[in-house]
C-alpha positions in Angstrom: 0.0 0.0 0.0 1.3 3.4 -0.8 0.8 6.6 1.2 -2.0 7.5 -1.3 -4.1 4.7 0.0 -4.0 2.8 -3.3 -3.3 -0.9 -3.0 -1.6 -1.9 -6.3 -1.5 -5.6 -5.4 -5.3 -5.7 -4.6 -5.9 -3.8 -7.9 -3.9 -6.4 -9.8 -5.7 -9.3 -8.1 -9.0 -7.8 -9.1 -7.9 -7.4 -12.7 -6.6 -11.0 -12.8 -9.9 -12.3 -11.4 -12.0 -10.3 -13.9 -9.7 -11.4 -16.8 -10.1 -15.1 -15.9 -13.9 -14.8 -15.3 -14.6 -13.0 -18.6 -12.3 -14.9 -21.1 -9.7 -12.1 -21.1 -12.0 -9.1 -21.2 -11.6 -6.5 -18.5 -13.4 -3.2 -17.9 -12.5 0.0 -16.3 -9.2 1.6 -17.6 -8.5 -1.6 -19.6 -11.8 -1.7 -21.5 -11.2 -2.7 -25.1 -7.4 -3.3 -24.5 -5.7 -6.5 -25.5 -4.4 -7.9 -22.2 -2.6 -11.1 -21.3 -1.7 -12.6 -17.9 2.0 -13.3 -17.7 3.1 -15.8 -15.1 6.7 -15.7 -14.2 8.9 -17.4 -11.6 10.1 -15.0 -9.0 13.8 -14.3 -9.4 14.4 -14.3 -5.6 11.5 -16.4 -4.3 11.1 -19.0 -7.0 7.3 -18.6 -6.6 4.9 -18.0 -9.5 3.9 -14.4 -10.0 1.1 -13.3 -12.4 1.0 -9.8 -13.9 -1.7 -8.4 -16.2 0.0 -6.7 -19.2 -0.8 -5.1 -22.5 -0.3 -7.8 -25.1 0.5 -6.9 -28.7 1.4 -8.8 -31.8 4.2 -7.1 -33.8 5.4 -8.7 -37.0 3.5 -11.9 -36.1 5.2 -12.1 -32.7 3.5 -11.7 -29.4 5.2 -9.0 -27.2 4.8 -7.4 -23.9 6.5 -4.2 -22.8 8.3 -3.6 -19.5 7.1 0.0 -19.3 5.9 0.2 -15.7 4.0 3.2 -17.0 7.2 5.2 -17.4 8.6 4.5 -13.9 12.3 4.8 -13.4 12.8 1.1 -12.7 11.9 -2.0 -14.6 8.9 -4.0 -13.2 9.5 -7.0 -11.1 8.2 -9.4 -13.8 10.9 -8.2 -16.1 13.6 -9.2 -13.6 11.9 -12.5 -13.2 12.1 -13.3 -16.9 15.8 -12.5 -17.0 16.4 -15.2 -14.3 13.7 -17.6 -15.5 12.7 -17.1 -19.1 10.1 -19.8 -19.3 6.7 -18.1 -18.7 3.0 -18.9 -19.0 0.8 -16.7 -21.1 -2.9 -16.4 -20.8 -4.8 -14.5 -23.5 -8.3 -15.3 -22.4 -8.8 -17.6 -25.3 -5.7 -19.8 -24.7 -2.9 -20.5 -22.3 0.5 -21.5 -23.5 4.1 -21.7 -22.3 6.7 -19.4 -23.9 10.3 -18.4 -23.8 10.6 -14.7 -23.0 13.4 -12.8 -24.5 14.4 -9.1 -24.5 16.2 -8.0 -27.6 18.9 -5.3 -27.0 20.4 -2.5 -29.1 19.2 -2.0 -32.6 16.9 -5.0 -32.5 15.1 -3.6 -29.4 15.0 -0.1 -30.9 13.4 -1.4 -34.2 10.9 -3.5 -32.2 10.0 -0.6 -29.8 9.4 1.7 -32.8 6.9 -0.9 -34.1 5.3 -1.1 -30.7 4.9 2.7 -30.5 3.4 2.8 -34.0 0.8 0.2 -32.8 0.3 1.7 -29.3 1.5 5.3 -29.0 1.1 5.3 -25.2 4.4 3.4 -24.9 6.2 6.3 -26.5 4.8 8.6 -23.8 6.0 6.1 -21.2 9.5 6.2 -22.7 9.6 10.0 -22.6 8.8 9.9 -18.9 12.0 8.0 -18.0 15.7 7.9 -18.7 15.8 4.1 -18.7 15.5 2.2 -22.0 12.1 0.4 -21.7 12.5 -3.3 -22.6 10.3 -5.0 -25.1 9.9 -8.7 -24.5 9.1 -11.3 -27.2 7.2 -14.4 -26.3 8.1 -17.5 -28.3 5.6 -20.3 -27.9 7.0 -23.6 -26.7 5.7 -26.3 -28.8 4.5 -29.0 -26.5 2.4 -31.0 -29.1 3.3 -34.6 -29.0 4.8 -34.4 -25.5 3.0 -36.6 -23.0 5.7 -37.1 -20.4 5.4 -40.9 -20.6 9.1 -41.3 -21.3 10.1 -39.2 -18.3 11.7 -41.0 -15.3 
């Protein structure tokens, strides 16, 4: 809880519950937005952590942006994917596992330009901070044909 009385964790829990209850649709400030739930493994705790995020498809690739609304530090989920890149993605219609990766340098800059063209608000977030906002690609892990019967 912050000194403003706003409980961010409670807000996120409510968004997650609404997302799951309504096949990925959420009202309020996210009405009409494409959201996904990204479940990461905590870098320090090793526990699963779920975050509702804007979800875009850029050049046929699903991406999320570690904007933290232009805050001066990266969100916790971003640190988690650097340590544990296998994530679970829920779009409301499907759930899949993916490898999260954050391109750097020119590749990041080109991808971020495409993100801003699709969702200009991310450009506003970048202008609010001196940090370079990471863009994270989500590459689906193909688990078709894997039944685990040959495991130990």
